[in-house]
N, C-alpha and C positions, 0 to 999 in steps of 0.2 A: 804738575800745576802748583804754584805757590799758594800759601794761605790767603784766602780772600777775606780780608778783615771785616767787611760789612756783613758777609755771610756768617762769619764766626760770631759777631755780635748778636745777630738775629738768633742763631741757634742757642746761645747762652740765655738770651731772654726767653725764647719760646719753650725750651726744654727744662730750664733750671729756675730762672727768676719767677716765671708765672706759677710754677708749682703744680700745674695741672697734668703734665705729661710725666708719669712716674716710670713707665716701662722703658728700660734701656734699649730694648729692641726698637722701640719707636724713635728714640734718639738717633740710633744708627740709621734708620730708614730716612729720617729728615736730612741727616748729613749726606747720605748717598744721593738723595733727590737733588740737593743743591750742588753736589760735586758733579753729577752728570750734566746739570744745566750749565754751570759755569765752564765745564769742559767743552761743551758745545759752543758756547760763546767765544771761548778762547781760540778754538779751532777755526771759527769763521771770522775772527778778528772783529767781533761785535762788542761794543761797550754795553754793559748791563743797564746803564742809565738811558740808553736809546729807546725811543718809543717805537720806532719802526726798524725792522730788519731789511725790508724791501719797500718798494713804493706801495705794495698792496697788503703786506703782512706786518702785524706787530711782532715784536721780538719774541713774545711768548707763543703766538700763533705759529711762527716759523719753526720754533722748537717742537711744538706739538706735531706739526705735519712731518717734520724730519723723524720724529720718534715713531710715528705711524708707518712711515715708509720703511723703517727698519724692523718692522714686524712686531712691535709691542702692541698689546691689547689695549682697548679703550679704557678698561679698568685700571691697568698699570699706569697709563699716560695720565689719566685724571688724578690718580693718587699723587703723582709727581707735581702736576699742575697746582694742586691744592697747597702743597708746601711752597711752591714758587710764588703763588698769589699772596700767601701769608707774608712771605719775605718782602714783596713789593709794598704791601700795605704797611708793614713795619717801617720800611724805608721812607714812605710818604709821611708817616707820622713824625719821623725823625728829621723831616725836611731835607733828606738827601736827594730827593727827586721832586719835581714840581707837579707830576701827574703819574698815574699808574698806567701801564700799557694794556689795559683792557677796559671794557665797559660792563655795566651790570644790566641784565635783562630779566624779565619775568618768564618763567617756564612752568609748564603744567606738570604736576607730580601726582603720583598715587599715594595718598596717605592712609596708613592702616587706621582702623577705627579703635581708638584707645578709650580709656576710662573717662577722659576729659574732652572727648571729641566734640561734644555739644558746645563747648566753650570756645572752640577754634573759629575765629572770624576771618582767617586768611584765605579760605577757600582751598582749591587745589592748585595754588600757584606758590612759587618760591622764587626768591632772587638768586641769580646765578651769574658768574662771570661769563661773558660771551665766548671765551676761548675754550670752554669745556666741551668734550665730546659726548655724544649720546651713548650711553652704555647699554649693551644687551644684557638681558637676564642670564646669569651664568648658573648652571645647574651644579649643585653639590654632588660629590661622588659618594654614593652610599653602597656599601656591600650588601649583596643579597643573602638570603638564608644559606644557600649552598656555599657561597664564598666564605661566610663566617665559619661554617662547618669545616670547610677545607683548611682554613687558616688555623683553627683550633686543634684539628686532628693531625696537622702536618708535623713531622719530626724535625723540630728546630732546636737549636741550642737553648737550654733551659731558661737563661736570662731573657733572651729575645722573645721566647714564647710567652713568658709572664708579662713582659712589657706590652705585647700585643693584646693579651687578655685583659690587662689592667686598663688599657685604652678603650677597649670594646665594652668593658663593664663599668667604667667610672667616668669616661669622657674627659680624662685629663689631657692637657696639652703636652707636647713633646718635651719642652724644657722642664715641666713639672715632673714628668716621669723620670727624666734623666737625673734630677736632683732630689727625688723623693727620699727622705731620710730612713735609714734602717731602723731608727729608734721608734718610728711610728707604728711598727708591727710588733706587737707583744703577744704573750701566750694567749691563744684564743679561749682558754678555759675561763678567763675573766669575762668573756662575752657570751657565755652559754645562754641559750634560750632566745637569742636574737637572730633575726633574718639577715640583718646587715649591721656593719660596724661603722658608725659615723666617725670620720677622721677630719680634723681641722688642719687645713694647709696654711702654714704661717710663713710670711715672707722672711722672717728672721731665721727660719730653718731651711728654706729652699727657695727656688725661683718660682714666682707666681706672676701672672700678668698684672702690670700696674702696681706690683708689690702690695696686692690686696689679699686679705684673708678670705677663705671660703671653706665650706664643708663639702666633703664628698662622702658617698655611701659605698662601702666595699661589701659586696655580698659575702655571706659567711663562708661559702665554699671557696671563694677566691682568697679570703683572708686566711683561712686555715692553710691553703696551699702556699701562700707567701711566708707564713711562719715556718713551714717545713723547709722551704727554700732557704730561708735565712739561717736556720740552725744546721742544715745539712749541705746542700749543693754549694751555697754561697761560701760557707765556712771552708769547704774542701778546696774551692778555687783560691781562696786567700792563702791556705796552707801550701797548696801545690806551687803557687807562684811566689811564696815567701813574701807576700804583700802585707803591709800593716793593715790594721782595721780601717775600713773605709766608712765614711759618713753616709754615702749613698747606698740605697738598698740594692740596686741593680748594678752588677759588675760584669765585665766581659771575660773572655777566656784567659786573659792575662792578669786578671785580678784587679783591673782598673775600671773606674767609672766610664760610662759611655759619653762620648762627646755630643754636646747639643747640636753642633753643626755637622756631625758625622752623617754619612749616607748609607751605611750598611743596613740599617733597619728598613729604610724605604726601599732599597734595592731588593732585599729578600722578600719584602711584602709584595712587591710587584711580581716577583717570580712565583710566589705561592698562589696568588690570586689570578695570575695570568692577565693582569690589567696594568697597562703602562700609566694610566691616569690616576692611580691610587697612591696616597702617601699616608704616613702615620697619622697625620691630622684628620684624615677622612674617617678613621676609626672613631674619632670623637663625634663626627656627624652621624655615623652609624649608630652609636650609643644613643644619641639624642633622639633620633627618629624611632628606633625600636622601643626605647623606654617610654617615650611619649605615647606611642600607640598602646603599649601595655597598660599604662595608667588610665588612659581614656576608656579602655575596654574593660577595666576592672570595676565592677559595680560596688565593691567594698571600699574603694579608695575615696576618702571624703575630702581630700584637698583639691587644689586647682593644679592639674597636671602641668600646664604651661609654666606656672610659677615655680613648681618643683624643679623642672628642667632648667629654668633660668638660674635658679640658685645653685644647682649642681655644676653648671657650666661656668658660672661667674659672669654672666652677661649683665652689663649695667642697665640695659634697656630691654623690656619685654618684647619690643618690636624686633630685636635681633633674633629672639627665640622663635618668633611666629613663623619664620621661614620653614621650620620643620613641619608645620601643619600641611604645607603644600606637598611635601614628600610623603606624608602619610597617605594622602589621597592617591598619589601615583603608585605607591608600592604596597598598598593595603593587602592585596591578594597574596603577597610573598612574605609578609612579616611574621616573625615568630611571636606567638601570643604570650608565652611564658619565657621571656627573654633570658633572664639570669639562670633559671632552672635548666633551660635548653643548653646554655653554654657550659654549665657545670656538668651536665650529663655527657656532652660531647668530649670534654676534657677527661672525664673519668673513663670513658670508653677507650680513648686514645692511650691512656696510661695502662689499662688492662691489656690492650693489644700489643703494647711495647714489651 
């Protein structure tokens, strides 16, 4: 398919000129959304400026139904539709089209009660394009206590084991783990007396979502293990492969950094946990759920647990973090009360057994 210049102009405006979309992963997604849509139009011989694809369907509604028939979920389809709708609104403002191929209607929504909820006069309604699908609530995948124990005690290649442990104990995203700098781990003697070591993730040093800074807390037991890995196993891997010093902390068997788009970590994670629905990102959800439960159960913690989790995960809105409250209620009987201490103990027992 040749370059669609109107789509290209929109992407330049939406991703670069506005300055609000900083994540390059989001840039890629918006480009893929439009690539798929214009590919559908080209295959059907439909002009994107047409209001109707058939006598009964708008061009966007026809694409929506075609996507659904091809097995895409409502959430995936709606994500693509939002990009397409933004494109048409941009085209309308540019006067490339005389009208947009959708209408706006009021829908009932469930709004979480926030700090300024009493000032909201909109009620439980919101404006939405009429081509959007109704989405079902999708459950996050959370590991159970037994699954976390199985993962932490499984004999895995040392770098992969520490990546899993880092995800489970800090809630870092995959691209953050893959690009986490070796220089961030220093001699733990300088942190004696602390339960955790606070580390600032800087976009100039590594990949972060939206190129935003944020702080993570690394439990001391994990931090000490990362230091030992850095000066021993990691160094041996570099020497054995005659590799130059790597910027990234975690390296594979060949002395090279892990690929952000690689599948080996997810593949082995599924095998260890015996769950086909689990990915590395779900360890982030597991961290958030267990940690939130532990903080709420700790009478000595004086802060707001939900705000702490929001800050550690880097959520821009507290409403995104609230979803974990639902999982605490569902999994409360199975949660580890002393999360970090339990993981440290499991890993120590596994090392002794080895």
